[in-house]
OpenMM code with the backbone's topology and positions (N, CA, C; nanometers):
from openmm import Vec3, app, unit

residues = "MET GLU PHE THR ALA LEU PHE LEU ALA ILE THR ILE ALA LEU LEU VAL ALA TRP ARG GLY PRO ARG PRO VAL ALA ILE GLY LEU PHE ALA VAL ILE LEU ILE ALA CYS VAL ALA THR LEU LEU HIS HIS ALA THR ASP ARG LEU THR LEU SER PHE".split()
positions = [
    Vec3(-0.8612, -0.4189, 0.7449),
    Vec3(-0.8932, -0.2799, 0.7215),
    Vec3(-0.7812, -0.2088, 0.6460),
    Vec3(-0.6575, -0.2344, 0.6858),
    Vec3(-0.5482, -0.1643, 0.6193),
    Vec3(-0.5283, -0.2134, 0.4762),
    Vec3(-0.5629, -0.3405, 0.4516),
    Vec3(-0.5506, -0.3913, 0.3152),
    Vec3(-0.6557, -0.3279, 0.2239),
    Vec3(-0.7728, -0.3006, 0.2788),
    Vec3(-0.8755, -0.2311, 0.2020),
    Vec3(-0.8305, -0.0892, 0.1686),
    Vec3(-0.7692, -0.0233, 0.2657),
    Vec3(-0.7189, 0.1122, 0.2415),
    Vec3(-0.6074, 0.1118, 0.1366),
    Vec3(-0.5201, 0.0127, 0.1439),
    Vec3(-0.4136, 0.0034, 0.0429),
    Vec3(-0.4712, -0.0229, -0.0959),
    Vec3(-0.5722, -0.1095, -0.1032),
    Vec3(-0.6352, -0.1379, -0.2315),
    Vec3(-0.7013, -0.0125, -0.2894),
    Vec3(-0.7709, 0.0625, -0.2055),
    Vec3(-0.8342, 0.1853, -0.2533),
    Vec3(-0.7297, 0.2891, -0.2954),
    Vec3(-0.6189, 0.2954, -0.2224),
    Vec3(-0.5123, 0.3890, -0.2597),
    Vec3(-0.4506, 0.3505, -0.3934),
    Vec3(-0.4317, 0.2221, -0.4166),
    Vec3(-0.3775, 0.1768, -0.5455),
    Vec3(-0.4755, 0.2096, -0.6581),
    Vec3(-0.6057, 0.1918, -0.6308),
    Vec3(-0.7068, 0.2253, -0.7309),
    Vec3(-0.7030, 0.3743, -0.7645),
    Vec3(-0.6891, 0.4574, -0.6638),
    Vec3(-0.6805, 0.6021, -0.6867),
    Vec3(-0.5544, 0.6360, -0.7652),
    Vec3(-0.4436, 0.5708, -0.7313),
    Vec3(-0.3185, 0.5965, -0.8040),
    Vec3(-0.3314, 0.5549, -0.9504),
    Vec3(-0.4008, 0.4441, -0.9767),
    Vec3(-0.4212, 0.4025, -1.1154),
    Vec3(-0.5072, 0.5024, -1.1920),
    Vec3(-0.6100, 0.5554, -1.1260),
    Vec3(-0.6945, 0.6557, -1.1914),
    Vec3(-0.6179, 0.7844, -1.2183),
    Vec3(-0.5324, 0.8237, -1.1239),
    Vec3(-0.4498, 0.9426, -1.1444),
    Vec3(-0.3507, 0.9180, -1.2576),
    Vec3(-0.2939, 0.7973, -1.2631),
    Vec3(-0.1994, 0.7656, -1.3709),
    Vec3(-0.2690, 0.7664, -1.5073),
    Vec3(-0.3950, 0.7302, -1.5081),
    Vec3(-0.4685, 0.7249, -1.6336),
    Vec3(-0.5058, 0.8647, -1.6828),
    Vec3(-0.5490, 0.9511, -1.5913),
    Vec3(-0.5992, 1.0819, -1.6313),
    Vec3(-0.5142, 1.2009, -1.5868),
    Vec3(-0.4404, 1.1843, -1.4773),
    Vec3(-0.3710, 1.2975, -1.4181),
    Vec3(-0.2283, 1.3128, -1.4658),
    Vec3(-0.1573, 1.4048, -1.4055),
    Vec3(-0.0175, 1.4277, -1.4431),
    Vec3(0.0736, 1.3146, -1.3921),
    Vec3(0.1762, 1.2899, -1.4684),
    Vec3(0.2663, 1.1790, -1.4379),
    Vec3(0.3401, 1.1946, -1.3049),
    Vec3(0.3950, 1.3114, -1.2706),
    Vec3(0.4662, 1.3222, -1.1422),
    Vec3(0.3782, 1.2929, -1.0207),
    Vec3(0.2517, 1.3313, -1.0271),
    Vec3(0.1611, 1.3022, -0.9161),
    Vec3(0.1394, 1.1514, -0.9047),
    Vec3(0.1228, 1.0843, -1.0168),
    Vec3(0.1029, 0.9392, -1.0157),
    Vec3(0.2267, 0.8673, -0.9623),
    Vec3(0.3445, 0.9128, -0.9996),
    Vec3(0.4674, 0.8511, -0.9506),
    Vec3(0.4832, 0.8752, -0.8003),
    Vec3(0.4502, 0.9955, -0.7548),
    Vec3(0.4559, 1.0251, -0.6118),
    Vec3(0.3591, 0.9396, -0.5315),
    Vec3(0.2360, 0.9245, -0.5819),
    Vec3(0.1388, 0.8389, -0.5143),
    Vec3(0.1861, 0.6948, -0.5104),
    Vec3(0.2418, 0.6486, -0.6204),
    Vec3(0.2924, 0.5115, -0.6250),
    Vec3(0.4034, 0.4913, -0.5222),
    Vec3(0.4927, 0.5884, -0.5079),
    Vec3(0.6018, 0.5766, -0.4109),
    Vec3(0.5480, 0.5713, -0.2683),
    Vec3(0.4510, 0.6554, -0.2376),
    Vec3(0.3928, 0.6562, -0.1035),
    Vec3(0.3219, 0.5238, -0.0747),
    Vec3(0.2481, 0.4739, -0.1720),
    Vec3(0.1764, 0.3475, -0.1536),
    Vec3(0.2738, 0.2312, -0.1415),
    Vec3(0.3823, 0.2342, -0.2169),
    Vec3(0.4824, 0.1284, -0.2075),
    Vec3(0.5444, 0.1253, -0.0681),
    Vec3(0.5741, 0.2418, -0.0131),
    Vec3(0.6285, 0.2490, 0.1236),
    Vec3(0.5259, 0.1962, 0.2239),
    Vec3(0.3993, 0.2309, 0.2045),
    Vec3(0.2943, 0.1821, 0.2946),
    Vec3(0.2784, 0.0302, 0.2845),
    Vec3(0.2918, -0.0245, 0.1643),
    Vec3(0.2822, -0.1699, 0.1475),
    Vec3(0.3986, -0.2406, 0.2163),
    Vec3(0.5174, -0.1870, 0.2035),
    Vec3(0.6339, -0.2463, 0.2691),
    Vec3(0.6196, -0.2362, 0.4207),
    Vec3(0.5701, -0.1246, 0.4696),
    Vec3(0.5488, -0.1091, 0.6139),
    Vec3(0.4453, -0.2084, 0.6652),
    Vec3(0.3391, -0.2303, 0.5895),
    Vec3(0.2375, -0.3276, 0.6282),
    Vec3(0.2947, -0.4683, 0.6277),
    Vec3(0.3734, -0.4996, 0.5268),
    Vec3(0.4370, -0.6317, 0.5202),
    Vec3(0.5279, -0.6541, 0.6405),
    Vec3(0.6111, -0.5567, 0.6721),
    Vec3(0.7023, -0.5714, 0.7851),
    Vec3(0.6260, -0.5798, 0.9170),
    Vec3(0.5177, -0.5062, 0.9270),
    Vec3(0.4368, -0.5110, 1.0489),
    Vec3(0.3813, -0.6519, 1.0714),
    Vec3(0.3309, -0.7127, 0.9655),
    Vec3(0.2722, -0.8454, 0.9781),
    Vec3(0.3780, -0.9555, 0.9812),
    Vec3(0.4905, -0.9341, 0.9193),
    Vec3(0.5957, -1.0353, 0.9176),
    Vec3(0.6658, -1.0470, 1.0521),
    Vec3(0.6625, -0.9418, 1.1320),
    Vec3(0.7317, -0.9444, 1.2599),
    Vec3(0.6389, -0.9761, 1.3766),
    Vec3(0.5109, -1.0043, 1.3497),
    Vec3(0.4194, -1.0439, 1.4570),
    Vec3(0.4562, -1.1810, 1.5098),
    Vec3(0.4511, -1.1939, 1.6399),
    Vec3(0.4779, -1.3238, 1.7023),
    Vec3(0.3529, -1.4096, 1.6907),
    Vec3(0.3739, -1.5351, 1.6546),
    Vec3(0.2633, -1.6296, 1.6500),
    Vec3(0.2608, -1.7074, 1.7798),
    Vec3(0.1494, -1.7037, 1.8478),
    Vec3(0.1377, -1.7797, 1.9718),
    Vec3(0.0756, -1.9143, 1.9389),
    Vec3(0.1600, -2.0116, 1.9203),
    Vec3(0.1138, -2.1453, 1.8846),
    Vec3(0.1196, -2.2346, 2.0070),
    Vec3(0.0167, -2.3139, 2.0233),
    Vec3(0.0170, -2.4112, 2.1321),
    Vec3(-0.0205, -2.5477, 2.0745),
    Vec3(0.0748, -2.6342, 2.0788),
    Vec3(0.0515, -2.7683, 2.0215),
    Vec3(0.0285, -2.8684, 2.1304),
] * unit.nanometer
topology = app.Topology()
chain = topology.addChain("A")
for resn in residues:
    res = topology.addResidue(resn, chain)
    for name in ("N", "CA", "C"):
        topology.addAtom(name, app.Element.getBySymbol(name[0]), res)
């Protein structure tokens, strides 16, 4: 679910970059980049319960 939201946010940022003002596009990109890093860290720190 969160990956779908990130993908849609990136799509919106690309549309804003194409048609909208540059500072808004850069701000959206920064927010999305922080969200992507937070998602990566969230999933990278999950414990894997492996039973062999």
